[in-house]
C-alpha angles and dihedrals in degrees: 000000000000089000099055106005090227127068128194134148098266092047093058097038093102095039123096104240121180089219133054115250092254090059093044090053090055090056092045091051089053090049089050092052090051091050096244094116135018127231123214145094107303105150116051120223095038124094128206134047119337128187130192140181112253091245090052090053089052092049092047092051091049091049092049092051092046093238097117120116094167109132091198094069112137126218117208121201113240093213094054109024093183092059110078119196118206108235095193 
């Protein structure tokens, strides 16, 4: 989550996770209940559960509304979700 801010099944498909997705989702649900992450639909075009850090949710909302001036914004390729491209 620290890498992208948002985690969903397709985003981690190419990553080497020590847990299967079903186990990771259980942990993410617990983190959501404790308020450490938020669940929702953050990335369009992908179905299923998605989780994000609170600061990522804020950044995504700002980017959507066009009010972001953060030069550290990160663009992620849709064709290869695990390959970030620095937009700055």
